[in-house]
C-alpha positions as CSV (number, residue, x, y, z in Angstrom):
1,M,-15.3,15.4,-14.7
2,S,-13.5,18.5,-15.0
3,G,-16.2,20.7,-13.1
4,E,-16.3,17.9,-10.2
5,L,-12.4,17.8,-10.1
6,L,-12.0,21.6,-10.2
7,S,-14.9,22.0,-7.3
8,S,-12.8,19.5,-5.4
9,F,-9.8,21.4,-4.8
10,G,-11.5,24.1,-4.2
11,D,-12.8,21.5,-1.4
12,V,-8.9,20.5,-0.4
13,L,-7.6,24.0,-0.7
14,S,-9.7,25.3,2.2
15,L,-8.1,25.6,5.2
16,T,-9.0,22.6,7.2
17,P,-8.5,20.3,4.2
18,L,-5.4,21.5,3.4
19,A,-3.6,22.1,7.0
20,L,-4.1,17.8,7.4
21,I,-2.3,17.4,4.4
22,V,-0.1,19.1,5.1
23,L,0.3,17.6,8.8
24,G,-0.5,14.4,7.7
25,T,2.5,14.4,5.0
26,V,5.3,15.7,7.3
27,L,4.1,12.7,9.8
28,G,4.6,10.5,6.7
29,I,7.7,11.7,5.9
30,V,9.1,11.3,9.8
31,V,7.8,7.7,10.2
32,G,8.9,6.8,6.6
33,A,12.8,8.4,7.5
34,I,12.4,6.3,11.0
35,P,14.2,3.1,10.8
36,G,11.8,0.5,11.8
37,L,8.5,2.7,11.1
38,N,6.5,2.6,8.4
39,G,3.2,3.9,6.5
40,A,1.1,1.2,6.9
41,M,1.7,1.1,10.7
42,L,1.4,5.1,10.9
43,V,-2.1,4.9,8.6
44,A,-3.5,2.2,10.8
45,L,-2.6,4.5,14.3
46,S,-3.7,7.2,13.0
47,L,-7.0,5.9,11.2
48,P,-9.1,6.0,15.0
49,L,-8.0,9.7,15.2
50,T,-10.5,10.3,12.2
51,F,-13.6,8.7,13.5
52,G,-16.2,11.5,13.8
53,W,-14.7,13.7,11.3
54,P,-15.9,14.8,8.2
55,P,-14.7,12.1,5.5
56,L,-13.4,14.7,2.9
57,N,-10.8,15.6,5.7
58,A,-10.2,12.0,6.7
59,I,-9.2,11.1,3.0
60,C,-7.0,14.5,3.0
61,F,-5.1,13.2,6.1
62,L,-4.3,9.6,5.4
63,V,-3.5,10.1,1.5
64,G,-0.9,13.1,3.0
65,E,0.8,10.2,5.6
66,Y,0.1,7.7,2.7
67,V,2.1,9.9,0.1
68,G,4.7,11.2,2.9
69,S,5.3,7.9,4.2
70,I,6.4,6.6,0.8
71,S,8.5,9.0,0.0
72,G,10.5,9.4,3.5
73,G,11.7,6.2,3.3
74,L,14.0,7.5,0.8
75,I,16.1,9.0,3.8
76,S,17.1,6.1,5.8
77,A,17.6,4.4,2.4
78,T,20.1,6.6,1.6
79,L,21.8,7.6,5.2
80,L,21.4,4.2,6.6
81,N,21.3,1.4,4.2
82,I,17.6,0.5,5.9
83,P,14.6,0.8,3.3
84,G,11.9,2.6,5.2
85,S,9.4,0.7,3.4
86,P,9.8,-2.1,1.4
87,S,8.8,-0.1,-1.6
88,N,12.6,1.4,-1.0
89,L,14.3,-1.9,-1.2
90,M,16.2,-1.2,-4.0
91,T,17.3,2.5,-4.0
92,T,19.4,1.1,-1.3
93,Q,21.1,-0.4,-4.1
94,D,22.7,3.0,-5.4
95,A,21.4,5.9,-2.9
96,M,23.9,4.1,0.2
97,P,27.0,4.0,-2.4
98,M,26.5,7.8,-3.6
99,A,26.2,8.8,0.0
100,R,29.4,6.8,0.8
101,S,30.8,9.3,-2.1
102,G,30.0,12.3,-0.7
103,K,26.8,12.8,-3.0
104,A,24.2,11.9,0.0
105,G,22.8,15.0,-0.9
106,R,22.4,14.6,-4.6
107,A,21.1,11.4,-3.9
108,L,18.6,12.4,-2.1
109,Q,17.3,15.1,-4.2
110,L,17.2,12.7,-7.3
111,G,14.7,10.5,-5.3
112,I,12.8,13.1,-4.3
113,L,12.0,14.7,-7.4
114,S,12.0,11.4,-9.0
115,S,9.0,10.5,-6.4
116,F,7.0,14.0,-7.7
117,V,7.6,12.9,-10.9
118,G,6.1,9.3,-10.3
119,G,3.2,11.2,-8.2
120,M,2.4,13.1,-11.1
121,V,2.3,10.4,-13.9
122,S,0.0,8.0,-11.4
123,W,-2.4,10.9,-10.4
124,L,-2.8,11.4,-14.5
125,A,-3.5,7.8,-14.3
126,L,-5.8,8.2,-11.0
127,V,-7.6,10.5,-12.8
128,T,-8.4,9.5,-16.8
129,L,-8.8,5.8,-16.1
130,S,-11.4,5.7,-12.6
131,P,-14.2,6.9,-14.1
132,P,-14.2,4.8,-17.3
133,L,-13.3,1.6,-15.2
134,A,-16.4,2.4,-12.8
135,A,-18.5,2.6,-15.1
136,F,-17.5,-0.9,-16.2
137,A,-17.4,-1.9,-12.8
138,L,-21.5,-1.0,-13.1
139,S,-22.0,-4.0,-15.0
140,F,-20.8,-6.4,-12.1
141,G,-22.6,-8.9,-10.5
142,P,-21.8,-11.6,-8.4
143,H,-20.0,-13.9,-10.5
144,E,-17.8,-11.1,-12.0
145,Y,-17.2,-10.0,-8.2
146,F,-16.6,-13.4,-6.7
147,A,-14.4,-14.0,-10.1
148,L,-12.7,-10.5,-9.4
149,V,-11.8,-11.5,-5.7
150,L,-10.3,-14.4,-6.5
151,V,-7.9,-13.4,-9.2
152,A,-6.8,-10.5,-6.4
153,L,-6.3,-13.2,-3.9
154,V,-4.2,-15.0,-6.4
155,L,-2.0,-12.0,-7.9
156,I,-1.3,-11.1,-4.3
157,S,0.2,-14.6,-4.1
158,S,1.9,-14.8,-7.2
159,L,3.3,-11.6,-7.1
160,N,4.8,-11.2,-3.7
161,E,8.1,-11.7,-2.3
162,G,9.1,-15.0,-1.3
163,S,7.4,-18.4,-1.0
164,Q,4.1,-18.7,-3.1
165,C,2.8,-21.1,-0.6
166,R,3.5,-18.9,2.0
167,A,1.8,-16.1,0.7
168,L,-1.1,-18.4,-0.3
169,L,-1.2,-19.8,3.2
170,S,-1.2,-16.4,4.6
171,G,-4.1,-15.3,2.4
172,A,-5.8,-18.5,4.2
173,L,-5.3,-17.5,7.5
174,G,-6.4,-14.2,6.7
175,I,-9.9,-15.5,5.4
176,L,-10.1,-17.8,8.4
177,A,-9.8,-14.7,10.3
178,A,-12.6,-13.4,9.3
179,L,-15.5,-16.1,9.2
180,P,-16.2,-15.6,12.8
181,G,-19.6,-13.6,13.4
182,L,-22.8,-14.2,11.7
183,D,-23.8,-15.9,9.0
184,P,-24.0,-13.0,5.8
185,V,-26.9,-14.8,5.0
186,T,-28.6,-17.0,7.6
187,A,-27.4,-14.5,10.2
188,Q,-26.9,-17.3,12.3
189,P,-23.7,-17.5,14.8
190,R,-20.7,-19.4,13.7
191,L,-17.6,-20.1,15.5
192,D,-18.0,-17.6,18.3
193,F,-17.0,-20.4,20.6
194,G,-19.4,-19.3,23.1
195,F,-18.0,-15.3,23.8
196,Q,-21.0,-12.9,22.8
197,A,-18.4,-10.3,21.6
198,M,-17.7,-12.9,18.4
199,L,-21.0,-12.4,17.2
200,G,-19.8,-9.2,15.4
201,G,-16.5,-11.0,14.5
202,F,-13.0,-9.3,14.8
203,D,-13.3,-5.6,14.1
204,L,-11.2,-4.3,10.9
205,L,-9.2,-1.5,12.8
206,A,-8.3,-3.8,15.7
207,V,-7.0,-6.3,13.4
208,L,-5.0,-4.1,11.3
209,V,-3.6,-2.0,14.1
210,G,-2.3,-5.4,15.8
211,V,-0.7,-6.7,12.4
212,F,1.0,-3.2,11.7
213,A,1.5,-1.2,14.5
214,V,2.0,-3.6,17.6
215,S,4.4,-6.3,16.1
216,Q,6.1,-3.8,14.7
217,L,6.8,-2.0,17.9
218,L,7.1,-5.5,19.4
219,Q,9.6,-6.0,17.2
220,D,11.0,-2.7,17.7
221,A,11.3,-3.0,21.3
222,A,13.9,-5.7,20.8
223,P,17.4,-4.6,20.7
224,A,18.6,-3.0,17.6
225,R,21.8,-3.1,15.9
226,V,24.2,0.1,15.0
227,F,24.0,1.0,11.9
228,E,26.4,3.2,10.1
229,R,25.3,6.5,9.5
230,I,26.2,9.1,7.0
231,A,25.6,13.1,7.3
232,V,24.0,15.5,4.6
233,Q,26.9,18.2,4.1
234,S,24.9,20.2,2.4
235,S,21.4,20.9,1.2
236,R,21.7,23.1,-1.7
237,L,19.8,22.2,-5.0
238,Q,22.5,19.7,-6.4
239,V,20.3,19.1,-9.4
240,G,20.0,20.9,-12.6
241,L,16.8,21.0,-14.2
242,G,18.6,20.2,-17.8
243,E,20.5,17.2,-16.5
244,F,17.3,15.7,-15.1
245,V,15.6,15.9,-18.3
246,R,18.7,13.7,-19.5
247,H,17.0,11.2,-17.7
248,W,13.2,11.7,-18.9
249,V,13.1,8.1,-20.7
250,N,13.8,6.6,-17.7
251,L,11.1,8.7,-15.6
252,L,8.5,8.0,-17.7
253,R,9.1,4.2,-17.9
254,S,9.7,3.8,-14.3
255,A,6.7,5.9,-13.7
256,V,4.5,4.0,-16.4
257,I,5.7,0.3,-15.1
258,G,4.8,1.5,-11.1
259,T,1.2,2.7,-12.2
260,V,0.3,-0.3,-14.0
261,I,1.8,-2.5,-11.1
262,G,0.3,-1.2,-8.5
263,I,-3.2,-1.4,-10.1
264,L,-2.6,-4.9,-9.6
265,P,-4.7,-5.8,-6.2
266,G,-2.2,-6.2,-3.5
267,V,0.9,-6.0,-5.2
268,G,2.3,-2.8,-3.8
269,G,5.4,-0.7,-4.1
270,S,8.2,-3.0,-3.8
271,V,7.5,-5.4,-6.5
272,G,7.0,-2.1,-8.6
273,S,10.1,-0.7,-7.5
274,I,12.1,-3.8,-8.4
275,V,10.4,-4.4,-12.0
276,A,11.4,-1.0,-12.6
277,Y,14.8,-1.1,-11.5
278,S,15.4,-4.6,-13.2
279,T,14.6,-2.6,-16.6
280,A,16.5,0.3,-16.0
281,R,19.8,-1.9,-15.0
282,S,19.0,-4.3,-18.0
283,L,18.1,-1.6,-20.8
284,S,20.7,0.9,-19.3
285,K,24.4,1.8,-21.2
286,A,25.9,2.0,-17.8
287,R,25.2,-1.1,-16.7
288,A,28.0,-1.9,-14.6
289,K,26.9,1.1,-12.1
290,F,24.1,-0.4,-11.1
291,G,25.1,-1.5,-6.9
292,K,27.7,1.1,-7.3
293,G,26.0,4.3,-7.0
294,S,24.1,4.4,-10.4
295,E,22.2,7.7,-10.4
296,E,19.8,5.9,-13.3
297,G,18.9,3.2,-10.5
298,V,17.9,6.0,-7.8
299,I,15.3,7.4,-9.9
300,A,14.0,3.8,-11.6
301,S,13.4,3.1,-7.7
302,E,11.8,6.2,-6.5
303,T,9.9,7.2,-9.4
304,A,7.8,3.3,-9.8
305,N,7.6,3.3,-6.0
306,N,5.3,6.5,-5.6
307,A,3.7,5.6,-8.7
308,T,2.2,2.6,-7.7
309,V,0.1,5.2,-4.7
310,G,-2.0,6.4,-7.4
311,G,-2.2,3.4,-9.5
312,A,-3.3,1.4,-6.2
313,I,-5.9,4.2,-5.5
314,I,-7.5,3.1,-9.1
315,P,-9.0,-0.6,-8.0
316,M,-9.8,0.4,-4.5
317,I,-12.3,3.5,-6.0
318,T,-13.3,2.0,-8.8
319,M,-14.1,-2.2,-7.8
320,G,-13.5,-1.8,-4.0
321,I,-10.4,-3.6,-3.9
322,P,-7.1,-2.4,-2.5
323,G,-4.4,-2.2,-4.6
324,S,-1.9,-2.1,-1.4
325,I,-1.7,-2.8,2.2
326,I,-2.4,0.9,2.9
327,D,-5.5,1.0,0.7
328,V,-7.1,-1.8,2.7
329,I,-6.3,0.8,5.4
330,L,-8.3,3.6,3.6
331,I,-11.0,1.1,2.7
332,A,-11.4,0.5,6.3
333,A,-11.7,4.6,6.9
334,L,-14.6,4.6,4.0
335,T,-16.0,1.8,6.1
336,L,-15.9,4.0,9.3
337,H,-17.7,6.8,7.6
338,N,-20.0,5.0,6.2
339,L,-18.8,4.8,2.5
340,R,-18.2,1.8,1.0
341,P,-15.4,2.0,-2.2
342,G,-16.7,0.6,-5.8
343,P,-18.2,2.0,-8.9
344,L,-21.6,3.1,-6.8
345,L,-19.4,5.9,-5.4
346,F,-19.1,7.5,-8.4
347,N,-22.8,8.1,-8.2
348,T,-23.4,8.4,-4.4
349,N,-20.7,10.2,-3.0
350,P,-18.3,12.0,-5.7
351,E,-16.6,14.3,-4.1
352,I,-15.4,11.4,-2.2
353,V,-14.3,10.3,-5.5
354,Y,-12.7,13.5,-6.4
355,G,-10.9,14.1,-3.3
356,F,-8.7,11.3,-3.4
357,M,-7.8,12.6,-6.8
358,S,-6.8,16.1,-5.6
359,S,-5.4,15.3,-1.7
360,L,-3.0,12.9,-4.1
361,L,-2.3,15.9,-6.0
362,V,-2.1,18.5,-3.3
363,A,0.0,15.6,-1.1
364,N,2.8,15.2,-3.8
365,L,3.4,19.4,-4.0
366,V,3.8,19.2,-0.5
367,M,5.6,16.6,-0.3
368,L,8.3,18.2,-2.6
369,A,8.5,20.9,-1.0
370,V,8.8,19.6,2.5
371,M,11.4,17.1,1.6
372,L,13.7,19.8,-0.7
373,V,13.5,22.6,2.0
374,S,14.3,20.2,5.1
375,I,16.6,17.7,4.0
376,R,19.3,18.4,6.5
377,W,16.7,18.3,9.5
378,L,15.2,15.3,8.2
379,A,18.1,13.5,8.4
380,R,18.7,14.1,12.1
381,L,15.7,12.1,12.5
382,M,18.1,8.6,12.3
383,E,19.2,10.0,15.7
384,V,15.7,9.3,17.6
385,P,16.2,6.8,20.2
386,K,13.2,3.8,20.1
387,A,13.2,3.7,23.9
388,Y,11.1,7.2,23.6
389,L,9.0,6.5,20.6
390,V,7.7,2.5,21.0
391,P,5.9,3.3,24.6
392,A,4.3,6.4,23.6
393,L,2.9,4.9,20.3
394,L,1.7,1.5,21.8
395,V,-0.2,3.8,24.0
396,C,-1.6,5.3,21.3
397,C,-2.4,1.9,19.7
398,V,-4.6,1.0,22.7
399,V,-6.8,4.5,23.1
400,G,-7.4,4.3,19.6
401,T,-8.6,0.9,19.3
402,Y,-10.6,1.1,22.2
403,A,-12.1,4.8,21.5
404,V,-14.0,3.2,18.2
405,N,-16.0,0.9,19.5
406,N,-15.6,1.6,23.5
407,R,-14.7,-2.3,23.8
408,L,-12.2,-3.2,25.9
409,F,-12.8,-7.0,23.4
410,D,-10.8,-5.2,20.4
411,V,-8.0,-4.2,22.5
412,W,-7.3,-7.6,23.8
413,V,-7.9,-8.5,19.6
414,M,-5.8,-6.0,18.7
415,F,-2.9,-7.5,21.2
416,A,-3.3,-11.0,20.1
417,F,-3.1,-10.3,16.4
418,G,0.1,-7.9,17.3
419,L,1.6,-11.4,18.4
420,V,0.1,-13.3,14.5
421,G,1.9,-10.3,13.1
422,L,5.0,-11.1,15.2
423,L,4.8,-14.8,14.6
424,F,4.6,-14.1,10.7
425,K,7.3,-12.1,10.4
426,G,9.7,-14.8,12.4
427,L,8.6,-17.6,10.1
428,R,9.0,-15.2,7.1
429,F,4.7,-15.3,6.1
430,P,4.3,-12.4,4.2
431,L,1.3,-9.9,6.1
432,G,0.2,-8.7,3.0
433,P,-1.9,-11.8,1.7
434,F,-3.0,-12.3,5.4
435,V,-4.7,-8.4,5.5
436,I,-6.4,-8.3,2.4
437,G,-7.5,-12.2,2.5
438,F,-9.3,-10.9,5.9
439,I,-10.7,-7.7,4.2
440,L,-11.6,-9.6,0.6
441,A,-13.1,-12.8,2.4
442,P,-16.5,-11.0,3.1
443,I,-16.7,-9.5,0.0
444,A,-16.0,-13.2,-1.6
445,E,-18.3,-15.0,0.3
446,F,-21.4,-13.0,0.2
447,N,-21.0,-13.0,-3.6
448,L,-20.3,-16.2,-4.5
449,R,-23.1,-17.3,-1.9
450,A,-25.5,-14.8,-4.0
451,A,-24.2,-16.1,-7.6
452,L,-24.8,-20.1,-6.0
453,I,-28.5,-19.1,-4.7
454,A,-29.2,-16.8,-7.8
455,E,-28.3,-20.0,-10.0
456,E,-29.8,-22.6,-8.0
457,G,-26.4,-24.0,-6.9
458,R,-24.6,-24.2,-10.7
459,W,-20.6,-23.9,-10.2
460,A,-21.0,-24.0,-14.2
461,S,-22.2,-20.8,-14.0
462,F,-19.3,-18.7,-13.3
463,L,-17.6,-20.2,-16.8
464,E,-20.9,-19.2,-18.4
465,R,-20.9,-15.6,-18.4
466,P,-17.7,-14.1,-20.3
467,I,-16.3,-11.5,-17.4
468,S,-16.2,-13.6,-14.7
469,L,-14.7,-17.1,-17.2
470,V,-11.9,-14.3,-17.8
471,F,-11.0,-13.6,-14.7
472,V,-11.4,-17.4,-13.7
473,A,-9.0,-18.4,-16.4
474,V,-6.5,-15.2,-15.4
475,A,-6.4,-16.6,-11.6
476,A,-6.1,-20.4,-13.4
477,L,-3.1,-19.1,-15.2
478,V,-1.2,-17.2,-12.7
479,L,-1.5,-20.6,-10.0
480,A,-0.3,-22.9,-12.9
481,A,2.7,-20.2,-14.2
482,P,4.8,-21.4,-11.3
483,L,4.4,-25.4,-12.4
484,L,4.4,-25.0,-16.0
485,R,7.9,-22.8,-15.2
486,H,9.0,-25.8,-12.9
487,L,7.7,-28.7,-15.9
488,G,9.7,-26.1,-18.7
489,A,13.0,-26.4,-16.5
490,I,12.8,-30.2,-16.0
491,R,12.4,-30.7,-20.0
492,K,15.1,-28.1,-20.4
493,G,17.3,-30.2,-18.0
494,S,16.7,-33.4,-19.2
495,A,17.1,-32.3,-22.8
496,I,21.0,-31.1,-21.9
């Protein structure tokens, strides 16, 4: 593995891939720093641009955007009290109070350095865990793959913030949206409603751009609230290495928490950030400072949310299961280049697998350098008027979606799913379960039907295989957990 990884560093550090990493990281930081824009929107919008590029170049560009957008959200979280992405939500609790007390530069530098540490720990996990997990996944048959997808869908609903019922319904609607087209086994049309354009189903790129980019742009077109803005007085380095070392326990613990939660399919950085922040607060000797400008809180949140990036890539490249919403779009990017993520990718296209690893490390280094050098200039992004951004980005959405298949139908699909995304936000339905349900539904259906055909329709066969039995049991336990907690609370109340 070490030889292939070193070889991939040579490829990534050549002129074009390196330039694309730098460009992608800078774009990610800029978009993450602008309130209302987010990484999922940027990566979805950039996806059509990579069509026709060499696969490694596309990976370098999109991974750079991924890393940059998560880190860039720190800026608006600190200076405007607006999380640049959901994963920066907990950062606002302490970064904004630090900024109000005249420590905006220090809060930003703590967050940047913590982001880098989280990224490095998750990169080590990606390099060490991916090969054995891929080797293990090679033993999976259709039973195991269906059971794994079932676990992923259940985890998405149970660990998503908010109502589990809404998350489950959102995932079910995503599965429903994936059904139109040709039956994967019989090749018979279904749910095409007489439209020939529907025989291919809804294009993945059109759905992703609509749900993430168009819905966000429509939301941003509404009159914006006026937020308190805090300026960065100095970009001089205010965090010494010695005092940063004092927080090594919090750093390492939060990085491990973020990486582990990132590996869980479809969970994402927001959950990792919340868990790491809550753990740091409960174990801190200065618990009263949390929410009032605690450096420990900023460190825990920013370390964890960046650690989820590398963690989320692990299930994507080893099993083809997206670890986060942006990983769904990365799967679409691989699909556009006729590559299928999963354990076979290690054998068929190892340069792609190790390209992910090396580009992630380089993107983190670029992020650290760019953000430390340009803090004061990046803070000026808070002043960019939305009136200039929204129309230009909407045109890019239309052109990019049309260019992939040269079909106007895909543009209408994009706008339709943009309205769906806007409706979901209004009803407080999470978008994550919807898009992950949409992308996992064909995998689940194909493997379910293949397993049942092989076993002559015996559903009990899923319980006769050890690995699929474990996955089914985990899914059942996760679904039953809220009911068990509710029953426990009722018993406790009646006992009192």
